[in-house]
N, C-alpha and C positions, 0 to 999 in steps of 0.2 A: 277155432281156426283149423285144428286137426281134423275135425269131423267133415269140414267142407272139402279138404284135400282127399280124404279117403272115399268120398262119395256118399257118406252117411249124413243124416241130419238135414239141416236147413241151409239153403243157399244164402249167404250173407248179403248179396246184392239184391235179393228179392225183397218186396215190401215187408213180409213177415220176418225176414232176417234182420232188417233194419229195426223193426219194432222190438224184436228180442234184444238186439244190441242196445237200444235206448233204455229198455227196462233194466238190463244189466248195469248200464252206467248209472242209472238213478239209484239202484240198490247198493252199488259198491262205492259210489262217490257222493251222491246227493243225500242219502240217508244219514251217514255219519256226520257230514257237514251240517245238516239240519239239526241233528242231535246236539252237536257242539254249540251251534249258534243260538238255538232256542232253549237249550237245557240249562244254561248258566243263569238266565234271567229269572227263572221261577225258583 
C-alpha cells in the first residue's frame, strides 16, 4: 500500500497488481490453512 502512494512499484488496481495481491493472499492465508488442514491427517 505504501509503494502505491509514493509512486513506486505496481498499481494495485492494474491486472498485475491484482495478480500479486492474489499470490500474496494465497501465500499468507491459503498455505498455512492447507498445512493445518492436510498436515494432521498424514
